[in-house]
Structure formats: structure tokens, C-alpha cells
N, C-alpha and C positions, 0 to 999 in steps of 0.2 A: 821430325814426327807428326808435328802440325805444321799450319802456316807460321804462328808464333812463334819457330824454330827458327825462321828465314835470319830475324833478328842477329847481329855479326857483334861478336866482344872484337874491338881493338887488337891489332895484331903486336902491339906495343908492350900490352898490357897483361902478362900470361901470368899475374897472379889477380886476375878480376875476379877468373869461376870459382878460384878456393874463396876468397873473402865474400862472393856472392850467396856460395854456400854456408860459407857460419852465420853472416847474417840471416839466413833464412831459418837454419836451426835453429840461431836466438831465439828470434823470433817468434818462432813453432812454440818454444820453450816457457818463454815469459808471458806470450797469451794463453797460450792452455794451464800456468798457474791462475791468471786471472780468470780465467771462467772457471774453474774449477771452484775459488775462492764463492763464486755466485751459482755455482751448480750442485755443490756439495751437499746447500744446507737441503735442499730443494731431494734429495736422495737422489741426485745423478751421476751415473759413476764415471770417474775419470776417463778413459777412452770418447765417450759422446764428448766432453772438454778439449779433448785434444784431434779429433775427426774437426771439430766445429775452429779450433784454432790457426789450421790448414786452410779450411774453407774459407774464411774470413781474410787470409794474407794472400791467399792464391787467387787468381783472375777472377772468378767469384766474388773477391771482395776491393783490399784492399790495395791490387795491382791492376783494379782498371786502370789506376791515374797512372801516366802514360812515363814516369822517369820510375814510378817501382814495377812498372813492368819489364822493361826497356834492361834493369839491373839486374832483374830474377830472373828474364828466360831469355838467354843466352843461347849460341850453339856449344861455346865449349859448357856451360854451366848445364846444360840436360844432359849430359855424361856422368858429369860430376851429379846429380842429384840420383840417376838408377843405380851408379856404383852404389852410393849410401843405400840406396834403398836392398842389395846386395848383401851389402855387410852386415844391414839391420835382420835380414831375414836369416841371413846365417844363426847369427847369435841367437835372435830367438828359437828358430824350430831347435838348435843343440840343447837350449837352456829346457822347451817343454819336454824332449823329452828324458834329458836328466834329471828332472824334474816329475814326469809322469811316474803316475802309479801301473808300471807294467803290468801285476799281477789280477791289482782289479780288471784293467784292459785285456786281458785271456780269459778270466772268467766270467764277464760280461762282453766277449765277443761278439755274441751271437745276439742278445738286443741291437746293442750299441751299430751294429751292421745293419740290420734292419730297419731300425730307425732312420740313417744314414741313407741307404737304399732307396727308403721310400719316398723321402723329399727329392731328393737328386732325379727317380727317375721321374716322378710327375711333374719337373721341372723341367727335365731332355722332352719331357713330350708338347710343354707348352712351346718353348725356343723351338722346334719339331714347323711348330705350326704357324707362330708371327716371322719366321726367320726371312720369307718370301719377302713380305708387306713390308719390315725393316731393310730390307737390302734394295727393295726398290725406292722408295722415300728416302732413302738417306743420301742417293746417287750412288753407292757402292758403284765399285769394279771390283776384278778380280773371281775367285770361286765364291760363290753359294756355301759348297760346304762349309767350306773356313767359316766361315759369318754366322751357319751356323752353327757350326761348333764353340766360336765365340761364344753367342749367346745363350746358350748352352751353359758356359762354364761358369757367365755371369749369374743364370739364371740359379745354378744348381750350387755354385760352391760353397761350402761355408767356411767363411777365415776362424782360424782354430787362436791364432794368436789373439784375438780380439776376445771370444768364445771366454778364453782362459783369461784374459784378464778380468772380463765384465765378471766371472762366476767368485776372483781373487778380490775385486774390490764391492763386490754387495755379498762378500762371506758366504757365498753356498760352495765355494769350489770343493770343501772336502762332505758334502752332501753324496749320498744317492745319485741323488740324481745332478748336482754339479757332474760330479765325474762321470756320471754316463753322459751329458753331453758334450762335456771336454772329447772324450773318446768319441762321439760320432762326427764331432768336428774332422775329427783326424782324419776319419776314413773319409769325409766329403770330400776333404784335401787332395787326400787320393786319387779318387774321382777325377777332380780337376785336375791334377797335376798332371794325370794318363791323359788326358785330355790336350793339353800343354806340348805334351810332349810330339800327338804325331800335328797341333799345328805348329813346331818350331820347323817339324821333317820336310815341311812345303816348303822350306828355302831350297833343304838340300837337293831334294827329290831323288833320295835315294828310293830302292828295292827293297821291299818286306824282308828280302831274306836277306841284301845288309843292314838296314835297323834290326833287326833280329840281332845279327852279330854284331853290334856295336852296343845292343842290349847287353849283349852278355856279357864285354869286356868292360862295360861298365859295373854290372854286380861283378865281377870278379876283383877291378881296382875298390867296387866298396869294401870286398870279404876283407881284401887284404888290409885295407885300414882298418878295419877292427880290431883283426886279428893283431896289428902292428900296435896300436894305440890299447888295447889290452898290455901287451907285454910291455910296453916303453911305462902303461900305470904305474905295474907292479915293482919293474925296476926302482922308481922314483917312488913308490911306497916303501920301499927297501930301503934307498937310498938313506930317504928323510925319515928313517924310523925313532928316532930323537929328537926330532926338530919341530918345532911347532907348526909350521907351516911350509907347503913348496916355497923355493926362492922365485925371485921375480924370472930369472932369465926361463924357471924349469916351465913356469907359466904359461909365459912367451911360447915357447918351445910346442908345447902340447895343443895351445891356441893357432899357431902356426900349423903342425898338419891336420886339424880339422877346416880350414880357411883355404891350405892347396890341396888338399880331397875335393871339398866343392866347386873350386873354381876347375878342376880336373873334370869335373863331370857335365860343370857348367860349359866346357869345350867341349865337350867331343857330343852339346847337342841336347843333354837330359837335363832337367832341370834338379836343382841339389835339394826342395823344398826335405824331400821326404830321407832324404839320404844322412841330411842336419838331423832329424831326428831320429832317424835308424841310428847316428854313431852316440846320439846323445842316450838313447836309450838302452843300450848295449854300453857305453860309458864304466868301468864297476863301480858300486858304487863308495865299499870300502875305503877305507883311509887317506890319507892328508890329501892324494891329487883331487879327489873327485871334491873333500870336501873343500878344500882350496877353489876349484874352479867354480865351484856351486854358490860361494863365500861374495867372490869379484864378478860372476855376471848375475848373479842376482839385485846386486845393488844395483850396475852399470845399466841393466835392461832395463829392467820396472821404472828407475832414474831418468834414465837417458833417453835411451833406444824405442822403447814403447811411443814414450810421447812423438819422437822426431820419426818414427814409420806409420804411426795413426796421423800425425799428423799431415805426411808426407799424400800421405791417401784424398785429405779434404784438399791442399795445395793446389792438387791435378787435377779437379773438378772446374769446368770452365761452364759456367748459367749462362753466359751472354750467348750462347747459340741455341741459348731455348727464347729465339725472337722470333717464332712462327707456330700456331696453332697446330699445326702437324706433328713438328717436333716436339711441343710437350703433348699430346696425345702420347708419342713415342714412347717418350721417359717415362711419365703416369703408368702406359700398359706394361713397359718390362718394370715398375716399382710391385704396379699388383699385382703381375702372374707371378713373382721372385716372391712375395709372401703368400698370395695363394698357395701358392705349388706347395712348398713348405709345411704350412698348415692342412693343407688334404691329404698328402705324403705324408707326415707325421701322425698326425693324427690318423690315419688309416695303419700304421704300424703300429701304435699305440694301444688301439682296439684290439689289434692284435695279438699285443704281448699282454692287455688287462692291465694298461694303463691307466689311472684315473685323468678324467678329463682336464683339468686344472692345469695337470703335469705336462701334458701333452701340448695344450696351447704355449707353454713355460718355453719349452722346447722347440714347438714349432719357432719363436720368434728366434729362439739363439741361433735355429737353424740357419735364419735369414741374414745373417752379420753378415756382410760383405767387406771388402777392401785389403785381398790378399791372393791367392793364384788367378782373381779374374783382371788385376788392375795388372799383372805379370804379360797376360797372356793379349790383354789388352795391345800395352806397349809392344810384347815380342811381335805379334803378329804388324804393328805397323812397320816397327823397323828391317824384321825379316823382308817387306813390300808385300805379304801374299793379302795383306787391306792396306787401302791407301785414300781412304776416307776419313778425315778430321773430323767431319760432322758427326758419323758416326762414332768415332772415336772418343772425343767430347761428350756426348750425347747418353755416353752408355757409362760413363765416367761417372757425369750427375747422376744420374741413374743408380748405380751402386753407394756414393757416399751419401744421397737422398734415403737410401734406402736404410743403410745403415745408421743414419742416424734416425731415424722414425723406428724402425727395430731397439736401438736402446735404450730410447725414450722409453715404450712400452717394457719392456724385460723392467726396466727401472721400477716400475709401476706397479710389475705384474708378484714382482721381488716383495714389493712389501705390504703388495695384497696377501697374497699367498705366505709370509710369514711363520704364520703357524704350519702350514704342509711341511716348507723345505727349512723352516729354523731346523733348532734343538729339541729335539725329542727322545729324551733319557729313559733308556727303557733300565729300569734296577738289574741288577746284578740276578736276584730272585726270580725272575726271569725269563733273564737273556739266554736264546737257548746257547751250548758251547758248540754246536755247529755254526753259528755267524760269527762275522769278521767282529773284533775287538779290537778299540779302539783304546791303548791304555796311555797317561802320561803320569812318567816316573820321571820325581823333580832330585836333586840331589846339588846340597850345597858346598861340599866339600867333594875329594877320592876318595872318603872313609865308606859311603855304603855304595861304591856303583858297582863293586862287584858284588851284592846282595842283590842287585837293582836290578842285574843282566841275569842272573840267579831264579829271579822271581819270570821274568819277563821268560825264558825258558820255557820254566814250570805253566805257566798260562797257556804258551803257545797249544799244547794238548797235543791230540793228533798232528801230522804232519802237512796234511789237508786244508787243516782248519787256517782259515787268513789269519790274519790279528795285525795291527798297526802302531809299532810303540813308539812312544817318544818319550827321547830322555834329556829331561832340562837343567841346563845345567843354571842356578838359582847365586846369582854375585851381588853383594852391597855395592849399591852405591854409595859411596863417603858422605858426610852433609859438606862437604866444603868445594865435592864438586857437582852437587847435586844439581841437575836440570829442569825448564817448567814442568817434563811429562819421563816419563820412564819408558823401556822400549822395550820389543823383541825381535831377535832378527834371527837368521840362520848362518850362528858360530860370524856376523860380520867383522866385530871388533877383534877376531883372533886374528887378522891381517897384522894385526901393529903387533912390535915386537917388545914392547913396554909390559912390565915386571910384574902387573898390576889388576888387578880388575878378575883377581882367580886365575891370572893365566898362566900358574907354577901348577894349577889343579887340573886345570886346561888339557893339558899334554898327557896328566895321569889317564885322565877319562874318555879323552881319544886314543891310549894306548891300549885301553879294558875296551874300549866298542869294538876296536879295529880285530883285535885277536878274536872278540867273540863272532865277528861277521865272518870271521874269514872263517870260523871253523865250523859254526853251523848256517853260512848262505842266508840269516836273515837278518832284513833289516832292518838298521836301527834309525828315527831320523835324529838328528840334532841338533836343540835347539838352545840356546841361551839368554836371558833373563836377568836386566842388569838395571836394581832397581834400587831406592831406599828401601828398609824392611817396612814402614810406616806404611806404602803402598804397594811392595812386593804381591800381597794377595791379589792385587785387582790385578796385576797383571796374569798371573797365574792362572784367575779365574776368565780372563777375556780372552788366553790362550786357547784353555781348556775347553771354551765356549767355539772355539776358531773352528778348532779341529774335531767336536764335536765327538767329545770323547766318553768313553764309558766306567772312565775311573781314573781315579787320579791318585798316587802312591807319592806321601809325604816321608822323608826322615825324621825320623826321633831326633829331638835337639839334643841327645845328650848322645855320645863315643863311645867304646870301650876303648876301655885302657889295653894295655899289655899283660896286666895281672887282672884281667876280666873283670873289674871296677869299672862305671862308668864315670863320666866326666863330662860338667855339666858345660856345652857349646853357647856359641852366643842366645839372647835372651831373645833378639827381635827373631832368631828359628823357630822359637816356641810362639813367640807371638803370630806369628804369619802361618802355621800349621792350625792354629787355634780361628783365626779370621778364615781362612781356607776351609775349616769345618761348616764354619755358619754359613759361606757366600756360593760358597760351590752350587754348581748346578746340576752334581750330577753326585753319586757316588766319591767317599773319598776313604785313604786306609792312609794309617800311619806305620811305616815298616822302624822295628824295633832290634835294628843289625846286631845280633849277636855271634859271634865267634864263626863270621861266614866270610872270610878275610883272606879266600884263595887268590891264586894270581888269576887273570884275565883267565888262561887255558884254562882251570881248573873249574872257571865257572860257567862255564858251558852243562860240564856236567856230562859226560857222554859216557861217565862206565860208574859213578856214586848214585846208589839209590837213594832215595832222599824220601825218610820218614816224615811224614806231614799229620797233624792233628786238626781238627775242626772242633772247639767247645763249643757245646751246644745249652745254653739257659732260656732263652725262647724271648720273643720279641719281636722287633722286625732287621734288628743289625744284625741281630742270630741269623735269620733267614737270610739277610745280603750275604754276612756272611757265607753261610752255606751255597747261598747259589754262585760267589767267589768257587768254593772249592770243586766246584763243577768241572773248572777249565781245568784244575791242576789231576783231577782222577782220571782225566783220559791221557795224562802226559805216560807216557812208559817209562818214564824214569822216576816218576812218585809213587810213593804208597799212601793214602789217604785212609783215616781211620776218623771217625765222624762221635764224638764222644759226648751223651747226650747225660745230662745230669738233672733229676728227679725229684722229688721232696719220698725218704723213706715211705710216708704214709699212701704214694702212688703203688706199691712196689701191688698191693695185695688189690687194690680199688682198678686195676686193667685200667689209665690215664693212659693217653697220648698212643702209638703208634701198638696198633693190633694186626700183627703177623702169622697167619696163619696158611700152611702147605700142605695142600694136597695134591697128588698122583703131579706133582711140580709143575703144580699151578700156585702163585703166590697170592693170596689173598691177600690186601691190603683194608682194612675199616679204621673209619675215623667214627671214634667216639663222637660221643657229641659232647659238646666244654660247654663251662658258663662265661665265657668271655670270646669274645671276635680279636682276640689274640691270642688266643688256646686254640681254635680254630684254625687260625690263620698259619700257627708255628705245628700245630698236627696234619694239615693239607701239605704246608711243605716237606716237612719227613716224610709224611706218606710218597708224596710221589717222588723222594729223591733215593726213599727206599727201594721203590718198587726197580726203578730204573739204576741204578744202581749197586747197590747193595748186594741184591737178590740175583744180578748177575756175577758178582764175586768181583768186579770192579772194587770197593770201598769196602772197609770194613765198618760193622756197626757196635757199638759197644755203651749200654745206659750205664751209670751209676748212679747209686741213691745215697742222698744224705741229709741232717738235717740242719746244718747249717754252714754259714761259711768257713767254719773253722775246718769240718769236717771235710770243705769242696777243696782246702788251700790245702790239706797230708795228699790230698788225691792228688793231687797237683802235683806236687812236692815229688809224689812216689814214683812220677811218668816221665820227671823234668828229665833225664836221660836218654829217655827212647826215643823222643822223638827231636827232629832239624826243627822244626816250623811249628810256633801252637796260634791257628787260626781264629780269632774270635772277635764276637761285635760289640760295638762299646756298651752302645743298651742304656739305661737309665735303670739298676734294677739296686736302687738306693734301700729301698724300703725290702728287698729280697729276701728271706730268710735264706735263698741258698747262697746267696757271697754279703750277708751281714755278718763281719764280726770276721772275711777274712784275713783283713790287713790293721795294724797297730791304726794306722794313720791314711789318707789320700793325697801321695803326692802330685800328682798329673792327671788330675778329674778329664782331662782330653783325652787320657787314655781309657776308661771308665773301669768300675771297680774291678774286674776280674784283669782286663790288660795293666793298671798303673800296679796291679799285685805281682803280674807276672815280669814285668820290668822292672819291677824294684829288687834294691840288693839283699830282700828277704829271696828273691827266689835264684835260688845259685841252679844254675841251669848254663848250657852252650847254644843252647835254641833261640833262635828270633823273633821275634812275636810278631803278627801281623795285626793289627787291630782297625777293625771296620766300621762305616758309619752310613748307613745308607740315606738315602738324597729324601724326602720329605719336604 
């Protein structure tokens, strides 16, 4: 590959390349963790530490020492390194496809494509202007066109794995700008991979017709593998219906299919990067196969493969070639044009899309992350002998690594500076449009409330065209005898254990219910497990909600219903967790009192039954939040919603509240002057809701006039059997005459006065209760 590759390995020591690679991998892992210890307090992301670790270990650092250099750079070791990089790419791209939010990518394909194309086109233009100069100054031989294509890839490529890891490490992967950056980087990778295919074809000298034929056969193979994998996964899911996870042999079978498919495409002369991503993105998401594979790959890739792959990128850089001024000028020019092209192209695209300037700058530097297809392109061009200048190779690798180190540092700085822009921006459900994406975090401690939680998620889905990102979190108590220094949450990572503890029995039932739901509705629910002692569990729930930028948290009531209909107290820690989440969450929170919704997983989806839902409105921010929450419920075709507003009897004749007059099919909603700001906000919210939903016939609206809480309780008892769910704000109506005396005592203050009454044994009803608290 270069002049360092001429060093040979002793023929009688065939284990030396394996030993070399093992030592290199171990050294990169250790060094990356050491660098991360020092860089993390400065806010620097993990990929920066990992690239830097490889850079220090490589010929630019420790490998300058002759003994170390001879040990790492052997003829046979080079092949081992390239094979390792190939397997890393296959694993990373498949996992990216498996974790990718494909519905988001399809909804935002246009803006993501415009941003990616803006940077790529500008960089392609810059590459065409400097290719002749670089060709002459580096003493390159061979095709000028090929060298121009290689420089185009170096300038235009965006390393999607590094963007993916950066966004996750800096905790903005679930934000709109994070998801847009990941989507755009994938499109940029496709552009670079297409050029890589052209460069790879220079060796075989195929005609256009020959390449078209090979591309057609490759596409057929890819489609066939995708179809075969889908059938295989469905069969494995059915085969392991009562098991907790797939068996190790079955996991190896799935991995082998993916690996063989990728190797076939590589042998045919096509990069497997995009193919592996497509195989991951089309992999059936529901069931034990996806859950098991995701758990294994997530742990392996994030803890081992990412550090090794990024470290290997830095390891390849050799700054010893920067020993002349003109070579330094070439590297600086490539870095400046790469960053400049991305900034100009991305900002132009963001201006066209009317995106803010600060977001455009951050996207530009994210699009400038290197170290993926560009390194592969350089290596392929050298191995295929279409380029044979070691000076050009090492200068370009150095430019790629230095550019990535600069961009990663700047991205970290920009994310910290713009944390208010890309951070948590909670929009109360009161103002949340039912046409916008809803991110919901539903929590369960056992399998009892799962059916009702899933039923609620179905109801909140609204119209099938409206996006929703639901997360179902299994909260498991960490016993005191095994408490660790810190609790954790992960994608069912601990489900790989066969130990019957930590909620494993409940996990099987939860998974089964969710799998049946996904199979019937084709709507994905992300499953997460949080294992923590009750005393700190609320912190993990709140932190995870912040990480995924959820709009709403739904918690289970600490009591569960027995067969005879009575409530039985659960663990006191569950109630304590609910109370702490209500106090500390950075978004709206609801507590679901599950009563009577214990249907099987098939019935949970509610494909036939019509659910009668009542939203009780007494006034205040929590009731307005419950009203906003009800907007989503009203748009689902299997939900019938009724808004019941309670007013004092004295308001019957004084025209207080929503004044609705109808004239020639025009509904005029006027809001009377109110005495307080809260009442004005209540009337405004009700008037807007009435005008949009009630007048169109989607929702029924009823007003009830009462003098005190006793009458309120009587009305609620009369309608007890009419509705399958009651939605009410928690409120702080301790002195409100509408609720005073509704119950003899308040057992659960976290539910509010009305919520506590609806959940009490006094209220004999089969309907569930959802108590909502607005974040303030």
C-alpha cells in the first residue's frame, strides 16, 4: 500500500499478524479511554478521543519508534487491518439501519437531500479545481480523472457513523437537527459510495454495459437477501414465541446471513456500505429477533467496534510526510476547501429551506466529519493500482484525520453554545398540534398495566398519517444487596441473561404483548429497561425522558386491580417514584389508573371496539393540559371523546365561559371578559377547542352546573358506566367549591382531588383514569 508495507513478517511466525492486530486493538481501546477521561470534562465527544488514540499510536506518534513501527506495520498485518475495518463497517452500517428512524427519514427526505447535495456539489466543484495541482505536486501517476474522483470523495464525504456517534454522545441524536444531520450524512455517504464504485471499476476495465449488468445482479442479490432475512426472522420469532431471547446459534445464523451477503457484494466489486444499511433498515423490527440482535450489536458496536474503527482511522495518518512546505500547503488547502465547501453548500441549502443560521453552521461542521468512505476510497485506489503515489495517499489521510479532529472539537463547542436551541424545548400539550410528531414515554413496573398503556398509545396515534414515537420503559427495582454505584438504562441489554430475576418473568409477558401489538398495527414501540433502586429511579426516568426529548410521560398507578375489582397496594417505592417524577420531570406527566383494561395483546390494539372517553374540565393549567392531550385522542377513528365542563350554578344565567352562537353555518366563538388570568386562559383554550373539534362533530361538549363537590361526585357516579376512560387534570383545587366535599378524605394527593376520587374505592366504575399534570 505504501513504502512502509515493504517490511516483511518472518515466515516461521504466522501468528504474528494476529498478535499485532490484537495488540493494536487493545492499545487503541486503552488509549481512547485514557483520552476520554481527560477530554470528557471539557465536553469533548468520544469519537474525538478515539481518533486521537489511533493518531497517537500510529506512525504520527508512538510508531515513529522503529521497534514499534516494525511490530505494527508488517505485510500480513496490513491485510488483517483491512479485513478488520471491513467487518467493523458491516456491523456499524447494519446497526445504523436497525436503529434509524426510517419514517422520519422518509418524511424529511427532501430537506435532508437538499442539505447533503448542497455540500457535496460545492465540494465537487472545489475538488475539480485543485485536482490538477495536487496531481502534479504529489508526483502522482495514473489517471487524472481517478485522482479527481478520489479528491471529490475526500472533500464531499460525510462519515455517517461518526455523525451518528457524535450526535448520540453529545445527546442531540433525538432532536430534529440531530436526526436531520444523520439523515443527510447517510445521503452524503451514498454519493461517496457511488463514486467509490466507479473508482473500483478502473481495475476491472468493465464496459458500461458490463457494469450495468453487474449492478442489476447485485441489486437482485440484495433484494433476495432482504426477502430471505424477513422470512427467516419471522420463522425465528414464531419458533421462540415462549422464549425470552433467541438462542446463540440463531443469532450467529442471522449474523452469518448478513456477513455473507456483504462479502458477496464486495467480491462483485460493489461496496457493501449502503447494502448493509438497507439490510438493517428493512430488518423486521418487531419480535425477539430484532430485540436480541439490537441488544447484542448496540453493546458490541458502542463499546468495542466504534473505538476500534475510529481509532483505526487515526492510526492510518502519517504526518512524517509533512516534511516539505508544499505538502503542508496541500493538506491545509484540502482541509480548508473541505470545511469551506461544506459551510457554503450547507448554508446555501439551509437558506433555501429557511433554517436558522446557527443550525446551518452546526450542520455544516457535522457534514464535514471524515474517516469512512474516504479512507476506504484511498485504500481501494492504492490496492487496485489505479493510484500509486504513497505521498498522495498519506497526505490525504492526514488531511482527513486532521479535518475530523478540528470539526469534532468545533461541533462540541457549538453544541454547548447552542444548547438552548438544540436542547430540551418542551411544548405543553395545551399548545401541541395534533398534526405534529408526539414523543411519548410510557413506564411500567410489571406486566399488569402494559395492555392499558399500549391501548393508550394506540389512541394517541390519532390519524395514521400523524407521526408518533412511543417508548415503553420497563422499570425494574435494583435490590439493595446488589446496588451499584450508579443505575443504568439500555435497550434490553440485560435481557440476554437467562437469570430469572430483575423482572425477567414480567419482561417475557411485556415483550409478548408489545410484539403482538406491533404485528397487528405495524407501529413501532421502542422498548427500554431501566434498572435502579427506587430511591434514584426517578432520576433515570427523567434523564431518559430528556435524552429522547419526550413530550409526555405516563406513569402507572402504584395500585393494581384484583380479580374482584378492588385495588391492591403495590410497592411503596413505585408511589415514591411517581411523586418524584411529578416534581422533577421537564415535561408534562400523567398517572394512569388501570381499571378494567386487561385485554389480551390482540384486543389491545382496539381494531373493532369503540372507546368512550370523557375529559373532565374544572379549570386551571392541568385541565388545559388534559384538554390538549385529548386533541390527539379525538383524531383516532376508534375513540369517541366527550368534553364535560363543570361550572358553578351561578354561572348558568350570567353567561360565563364559552359563548357559542351559530348563524348561517358560521360558528362564532366569543370569550367573555374574565376576572382572572386563569379564567381567561381556560375560556380561550375551550373556545379554540370548541371551534376546531366540537363544531366539526368530532367531539361532544357538555356543561354541568353544580354548587359543591357533593353534586360533582353524584354526576360523576351517574356517568361511571358510560365511559371506558376518564381524563382529568391533577389541579390544585383545594378551595374550589366545585370539588369541596367530593370525598371524605384524600388518599393519594399526587392524583389531585378529582383524580383521587375517581381512583378511590368509593367510585365503583370499570373505566381507567388518566390524571394529567402540566409542566410549569
